[in-house]
C-alpha positions as CSV (number, residue, x, y, z in Angstrom):
1,M,90.6,160.4,152.1
2,E,87.5,158.7,150.6
3,W,88.3,155.4,148.9
4,Y,87.3,156.4,145.4
5,V,90.1,159.6,145.8
6,V,92.6,157.1,146.7
7,G,91.8,154.6,144.1
8,L,91.6,157.1,141.2
9,G,94.9,158.8,142.6
10,M,96.8,155.5,142.6
11,L,95.4,154.6,139.1
12,G,96.3,158.0,137.9
13,L,99.8,158.0,139.3
14,L,100.4,154.5,138.0
15,M,99.5,155.3,134.4
16,G,101.4,158.5,134.6
17,F,104.5,156.6,135.8
18,I,104.2,153.8,133.1
19,L,103.5,156.5,130.2
20,I,106.8,158.3,131.2
21,G,108.6,155.1,130.9
22,L,109.1,154.1,134.3
23,P,109.3,150.2,134.7
24,I,105.9,148.7,135.9
25,P,107.3,147.3,139.4
26,F,108.7,150.7,140.1
27,A,105.4,152.7,139.0
28,L,103.5,150.2,141.2
29,A,105.8,151.3,144.2
30,A,105.8,154.8,143.4
31,A,102.2,155.1,142.9
32,S,101.7,153.4,146.4
33,I,104.0,155.3,148.5
34,P,102.1,158.8,148.6
35,F,99.1,157.1,150.0
36,L,101.1,154.9,152.3
37,L,102.6,158.2,153.9
38,D,99.0,159.5,154.4
39,I,98.2,156.8,156.9
40,L,101.6,155.9,158.4
41,S,104.7,158.1,159.4
42,V,107.8,158.1,157.5
43,K,109.5,155.4,159.5
44,S,106.8,153.3,159.7
45,S,106.1,153.7,156.1
46,L,109.7,152.5,155.3
47,V,109.4,149.5,157.6
48,T,106.1,148.7,155.9
49,V,107.6,148.9,152.4
50,E,110.5,146.5,153.5
51,L,108.4,144.2,155.1
52,K,106.1,144.0,151.9
53,L,108.9,143.9,149.3
54,W,110.8,141.2,151.0
55,G,108.2,139.4,153.3
56,V,106.2,138.2,150.0
57,W,109.0,135.7,149.4
58,F,108.5,134.0,152.6
59,D,105.5,132.4,151.0
60,Y,106.3,128.8,150.4
61,I,104.0,128.4,147.3
62,L,106.2,131.3,145.3
63,L,109.0,129.1,145.2
64,A,107.5,127.1,142.6
65,V,107.7,130.2,140.1
66,P,111.4,130.2,139.7
67,L,111.8,126.4,139.7
68,F,109.0,126.3,136.8
69,V,110.9,128.9,135.0
70,F,114.2,127.0,135.4
71,L,112.5,123.9,134.1
72,G,111.4,125.8,131.1
73,E,115.0,127.3,130.5
74,L,116.6,123.8,130.8
75,I,114.2,122.7,127.9
76,G,115.0,125.6,125.7
77,R,118.7,125.2,126.3
78,S,119.1,121.7,125.7
79,S,117.8,120.0,122.3
80,I,114.5,118.6,123.9
81,G,112.5,121.4,122.9
82,P,113.8,121.6,119.3
83,N,113.6,117.7,118.9
84,L,110.2,117.5,120.0
85,Y,109.1,120.1,117.2
86,W,111.1,118.0,115.0
87,F,109.3,114.8,116.0
88,M,105.9,116.3,115.7
89,H,106.7,117.7,112.3
90,S,108.3,114.7,110.5
91,K,106.1,112.1,111.9
92,L,102.9,113.7,110.8
93,P,102.1,112.2,107.3
94,V,99.5,115.1,106.5
95,R,99.7,118.2,104.5
96,G,100.5,120.9,106.7
97,A,102.4,118.9,109.0
98,A,104.8,121.5,110.2
99,A,101.6,123.7,111.2
100,Y,100.3,121.0,113.1
101,G,103.5,119.9,114.6
102,S,104.1,123.3,115.8
103,I,100.9,123.5,117.8
104,G,101.5,119.8,119.0
105,A,105.0,121.0,119.9
106,C,103.6,123.9,121.7
107,A,101.0,121.9,123.7
108,G,103.7,119.3,124.7
109,F,106.0,122.2,125.8
110,G,103.0,123.7,127.9
111,A,102.4,120.6,129.9
112,V,106.0,121.0,131.4
113,C,106.5,124.9,131.4
114,G,104.0,127.6,132.3
115,S,105.4,130.5,130.5
116,S,103.9,131.7,127.2
117,M,106.9,133.8,126.2
118,V,109.4,130.9,126.6
119,G,107.2,128.5,124.7
120,A,106.8,130.7,121.8
121,L,110.6,131.6,121.9
122,T,111.4,127.9,122.5
123,I,109.4,126.2,119.8
124,G,109.1,129.4,117.5
125,G,112.9,129.6,117.2
126,V,113.3,126.4,115.6
127,A,109.7,126.2,113.9
128,L,109.3,129.6,112.1
129,P,112.5,129.5,110.1
130,E,111.8,125.9,109.0
131,M,108.4,126.7,108.2
132,L,109.3,129.7,106.0
133,K,112.0,127.6,104.3
134,L,109.5,124.9,103.5
135,G,107.1,127.5,101.7
136,Y,104.5,128.3,104.3
137,G,103.0,131.5,104.3
138,K,104.2,134.1,106.6
139,R,101.1,135.1,108.3
140,L,100.2,131.3,108.9
141,S,103.7,130.4,110.3
142,S,103.8,133.4,112.6
143,G,100.1,133.3,113.6
144,V,100.4,129.4,114.4
145,L,103.4,129.9,116.6
146,A,102.5,133.2,118.3
147,A,98.9,131.5,119.3
148,G,100.7,128.3,120.2
149,G,102.8,129.8,122.7
150,T,99.7,130.5,124.7
151,L,98.8,127.1,125.2
152,S,101.8,127.1,127.8
153,V,99.6,129.4,130.1
154,L,96.3,127.2,129.9
155,L,97.6,123.7,130.1
156,P,99.3,122.8,133.4
157,P,101.4,123.9,134.9
158,S,100.9,127.8,134.2
159,L,102.4,130.6,135.8
160,I,99.3,132.8,135.3
161,L,97.1,130.2,137.1
162,L,99.5,129.9,139.9
163,F,99.8,133.9,140.3
164,Y,96.1,133.7,140.3
165,G,95.9,131.1,142.9
166,I,98.1,133.1,145.2
167,V,96.2,136.4,144.9
168,T,92.6,134.6,145.1
169,D,93.7,132.1,147.8
170,Q,92.5,129.3,145.4
171,S,93.7,125.9,145.3
172,I,96.7,125.7,142.8
173,G,96.1,121.9,142.1
174,A,92.4,122.6,141.3
175,L,93.4,125.3,139.0
176,F,95.6,123.4,137.2
177,I,93.4,120.5,136.5
178,A,90.6,122.8,135.6
179,G,92.7,124.0,132.6
180,V,93.2,120.7,131.3
181,V,90.0,120.2,129.1
182,P,89.8,123.9,127.9
183,G,93.5,123.5,127.0
184,L,92.9,120.4,125.0
185,V,89.7,121.9,123.3
186,L,91.8,125.0,122.3
187,V,94.3,122.7,120.6
188,T,91.8,121.0,118.7
189,M,90.4,124.3,117.5
190,F,93.9,125.4,116.4
191,F,94.2,122.3,114.5
192,I,90.7,123.0,112.9
193,I,92.1,126.8,112.0
194,V,95.0,125.2,110.3
195,A,92.8,122.7,108.2
196,V,90.3,125.5,107.1
197,W,93.4,127.9,106.2
198,G,94.8,125.2,104.2
199,K,91.4,125.1,102.4
200,V,90.9,128.9,102.0
201,K,94.5,129.8,101.2
202,P,96.1,126.6,100.0
203,E,99.1,128.7,98.7
204,D,100.2,129.0,102.3
205,I,100.6,125.5,102.9
206,P,103.1,123.3,100.5
207,G,101.7,120.3,99.0
208,H,105.2,118.5,99.8
209,E,107.6,119.1,102.7
210,N,111.1,117.8,102.1
211,V,112.0,117.3,105.7
212,T,114.4,114.6,107.0
213,P,112.6,112.3,109.3
214,I,114.0,112.4,112.9
215,P,115.7,108.9,114.0
216,W,113.5,107.2,116.5
217,L,116.3,107.2,119.1
218,I,116.4,111.3,119.0
219,A,112.6,111.3,118.9
220,F,112.8,109.0,122.0
221,S,115.2,111.2,123.6
222,S,113.0,114.2,123.3
223,L,109.6,112.5,124.1
224,L,110.7,110.7,127.2
225,P,112.0,113.8,129.3
226,I,108.5,115.6,128.4
227,T,106.4,112.7,129.3
228,I,108.2,112.0,132.5
229,I,108.3,115.6,133.8
230,G,104.7,115.9,132.6
231,L,103.7,112.7,134.6
232,V,105.5,113.9,137.7
233,I,104.0,117.3,137.6
234,T,100.6,115.9,137.0
235,I,100.3,112.8,139.2
236,S,102.2,114.4,142.1
237,I,99.8,117.4,142.3
238,Y,96.7,116.0,141.4
239,A,97.2,112.8,143.6
240,G,98.0,115.0,146.8
241,I,101.6,113.4,146.8
242,A,103.3,116.8,146.5
243,T,102.3,120.6,146.8
244,P,103.2,122.5,143.4
245,T,106.3,123.7,144.9
246,E,107.3,120.1,145.8
247,A,106.4,119.0,142.5
248,A,108.3,121.9,140.6
249,G,111.4,121.1,142.7
250,V,111.5,117.5,141.9
251,S,110.7,118.2,138.2
252,A,113.3,120.7,137.9
253,I,115.9,118.2,139.3
254,F,114.7,115.4,137.2
255,M,114.8,117.7,134.0
256,L,118.4,118.8,134.9
257,G,119.4,115.2,134.7
258,L,117.3,114.4,131.7
259,A,118.6,117.5,129.8
260,Y,122.2,116.3,130.5
261,F,121.8,112.5,129.5
262,F,119.0,113.1,126.6
263,G,119.2,116.7,125.8
264,G,122.8,117.5,125.2
265,L,122.9,120.1,128.0
266,R,126.3,121.0,129.3
267,F,127.9,123.3,131.7
268,K,127.4,126.3,129.6
269,G,124.0,125.8,128.8
270,L,123.3,125.1,132.6
271,L,125.0,128.6,133.6
272,E,122.8,130.2,130.8
273,S,119.5,128.6,132.2
274,L,120.6,130.0,135.7
275,K,121.4,133.5,134.3
276,S,118.1,133.6,132.3
277,T,116.1,132.4,135.3
278,M,117.6,135.0,137.6
279,Q,117.0,137.6,135.1
280,T,113.2,136.6,134.9
281,M,112.9,136.3,138.5
282,G,114.6,139.7,139.1
283,Y,111.7,141.2,137.2
284,L,108.9,138.9,138.3
285,G,110.3,139.4,142.0
286,L,110.1,143.2,141.8
287,L,106.7,143.0,140.2
288,L,105.3,140.6,142.7
289,S,106.6,142.4,145.6
290,S,105.5,145.9,144.4
291,G,102.2,144.6,143.5
292,V,101.9,143.3,147.1
293,L,102.5,146.7,148.4
294,F,100.0,148.3,146.0
295,G,97.3,145.9,147.2
296,F,98.2,146.4,150.7
297,V,97.5,150.2,150.4
298,M,94.3,149.5,148.5
299,T,93.2,147.1,150.8
300,Y,93.9,149.5,153.9
301,H,91.6,152.1,152.1
302,Q,88.9,149.2,151.6
303,I,88.8,150.2,147.9
304,P,88.1,146.3,146.7
305,Q,85.4,146.2,149.2
306,Q,83.9,149.5,148.2
307,F,84.3,148.9,144.6
308,T,82.5,145.4,144.9
309,Q,79.7,147.1,147.1
310,L,79.3,149.6,144.2
311,F,78.6,147.2,141.7
312,V,76.5,145.2,144.2
313,D,74.2,148.2,144.8
314,M,73.8,148.9,141.0
315,Q,72.0,145.6,141.1
316,L,73.7,144.5,137.4
317,S,73.0,141.0,136.5
318,P,75.9,138.4,137.1
319,Y,76.8,138.1,133.4
320,A,76.7,141.8,132.9
321,V,79.4,142.1,135.7
322,L,81.4,139.3,134.0
323,A,81.0,140.7,130.6
324,M,82.3,144.2,131.7
325,I,85.3,142.6,133.5
326,I,86.3,140.5,130.5
327,V,86.0,143.5,128.2
328,F,88.1,145.4,130.8
329,Y,90.9,142.9,130.5
330,I,90.9,142.6,126.8
331,I,91.2,146.3,126.5
332,L,94.1,146.6,129.2
333,G,95.7,143.7,127.8
334,M,96.5,145.6,124.7
335,F,98.8,148.1,126.9
336,L,100.0,145.7,129.8
337,E,101.4,142.2,130.0
338,P,99.5,139.5,132.1
339,V,101.5,139.3,135.1
340,S,101.4,143.1,135.8
341,M,97.5,142.9,135.1
342,T,97.2,140.2,137.7
343,F,98.9,142.1,140.5
344,I,97.6,145.4,139.6
345,T,93.7,144.6,139.0
346,L,92.9,141.1,140.2
347,P,92.9,141.9,144.2
348,T,90.2,144.3,143.3
349,L,88.3,142.8,140.7
350,F,88.1,138.9,142.2
351,P,85.9,139.9,145.1
352,L,83.5,141.4,142.5
353,V,83.5,138.0,140.5
354,H,83.0,136.2,143.9
355,A,79.8,138.6,145.1
356,A,78.6,138.0,141.6
357,G,78.2,134.3,142.4
358,F,80.7,132.9,140.0
359,D,82.9,129.9,140.9
360,L,86.5,131.3,141.5
361,I,88.1,128.0,139.9
362,W,86.2,128.6,136.7
363,F,87.0,132.2,136.5
364,G,90.6,131.4,137.0
365,V,90.3,129.6,133.5
366,V,88.2,132.4,132.1
367,Y,90.8,134.8,133.3
368,T,93.7,133.0,132.0
369,I,92.1,132.9,128.5
370,T,91.7,136.7,128.6
371,M,95.2,136.8,129.5
372,E,96.0,134.6,126.4
373,I,94.0,137.2,124.2
374,A,96.3,139.8,126.0
375,V,99.7,138.5,124.6
376,L,98.3,138.2,121.0
377,T,96.5,141.8,120.8
378,P,98.8,145.0,119.9
379,P,100.0,147.4,120.7
380,V,101.8,145.3,123.6
381,G,101.3,141.9,122.4
382,L,104.3,140.1,124.0
383,N,104.1,136.9,121.6
384,L,103.6,139.1,118.7
385,F,106.9,140.8,119.2
386,V,108.7,137.5,120.3
387,I,107.9,135.7,117.1
388,Q,108.5,138.9,114.6
389,N,111.8,139.2,116.2
390,L,112.8,135.4,115.3
391,A,112.6,136.6,111.6
392,R,112.8,140.2,111.5
393,D,113.9,140.4,107.9
394,K,111.2,138.1,106.6
395,V,108.2,138.7,108.5
396,T,106.5,142.0,109.6
397,I,104.6,142.9,112.9
398,G,101.5,143.1,110.5
399,D,101.8,139.5,109.5
400,V,102.1,138.4,112.9
401,I,99.0,140.4,114.0
402,I,97.0,139.4,110.8
403,G,98.3,135.6,111.5
404,C,96.9,135.5,114.8
405,L,93.2,137.0,114.2
406,P,91.8,133.4,113.5
407,F,93.4,132.0,116.7
408,I,92.2,135.1,118.7
409,A,88.8,134.5,117.3
410,A,89.1,130.8,118.8
411,L,90.1,132.0,122.2
412,V,86.8,134.3,122.2
413,I,84.7,131.3,121.0
414,L,86.2,129.3,123.9
415,L,85.4,132.1,126.3
416,F,81.6,131.8,125.1
417,V,81.9,127.9,125.6
418,L,83.1,128.3,129.1
419,I,80.4,130.8,130.2
420,G,77.7,128.9,128.5
421,M,79.0,125.4,129.9
422,P,81.1,126.1,133.1
423,D,81.6,122.1,133.4
424,T,84.1,122.2,130.6
425,A,86.4,123.6,133.2
426,L,84.9,122.3,136.6
427,W,84.2,118.6,135.4
428,L,87.6,117.5,135.8
429,P,88.5,119.0,139.3
430,E,85.1,117.8,140.6
431,L,86.0,114.2,139.4
432,M,89.2,114.5,140.9
433,E,87.9,115.5,144.4
């Protein structure tokens, strides 16, 4: 069969299976098998499926994924995450402290946990009821927390950048450090949005907040673990002392001890952390394995290579190609979550980006920002539903969507900044070489 027939056939089957409600990992595998049987016998196909589904987990770098997920769960199940928000909120002597504190807490949480949804759930679970009780506007409160969760996938460590590095065979350490400056720029932009919101709609931010100041001992117990783990991850990876997997393992062990001594974690919380990690990895594991199978069939039929060549023959400008890819991902992000998009589309599209002459480390940051937009755009914006579910009786999904619009605009502006000034992402990795 011609490559475009296989490509359209696999895509059509995949979309059909998803529309009838088949979970994405099973849809990926089911869309791959008919075209696998076209090139191999039934017996060889079964062996290939088995090797692809299980063999992917022999990749050493992938061990970092469950370790970082477990790390985030430990923070969420202990008092470290809530106390981090409490510190950021009560120690900021400015109007709108809870909103600024939410962004700061999400950024701090993002420095040790790479999951957007876990970040939004951990900080949002504490901050949203508190902000509503203090008199903050529903749209501002929900928008700040839904958008704040996205900081976890730009500031290192980031699961999206980790998956991107695995798929594109790029340095995980370089990708992590490339996200630092754009992440800090995004935090600053979010602060500016809150300040402007307070000027435009002053009724959404209370003039005085009656909040109990956090005792310094408790503040220390929340800041110390975050600081230690952030330094362990950052220094060990960037200094070449440890691989991302080793850094994740050491950090998880450290956090286990810190969560016990400083975060009040007990055996029940540990079991819940392990259970939640296994549930998350059960889905991610199937998704990754079936994504590898899907990619194997596409590569066998040379779909990525032929697709790239098709665009090269069209002689489009590099920026026209980039614009098409970004628009494609933003539209696709309205219907799929980021991890699925990474394994379904990236094997086909990243060769096209490389052929257009763009740096793949730089594109990793651009790609991650488009994924941040994806988790904030309906109808399948994960962070929207996570935040709305935390205050279902007070906040509608419409409130969350409208509240996110200024923050989505900030992400789009950051995309233009990165395209116009690539050194925003590349300066720090080049400095560290």
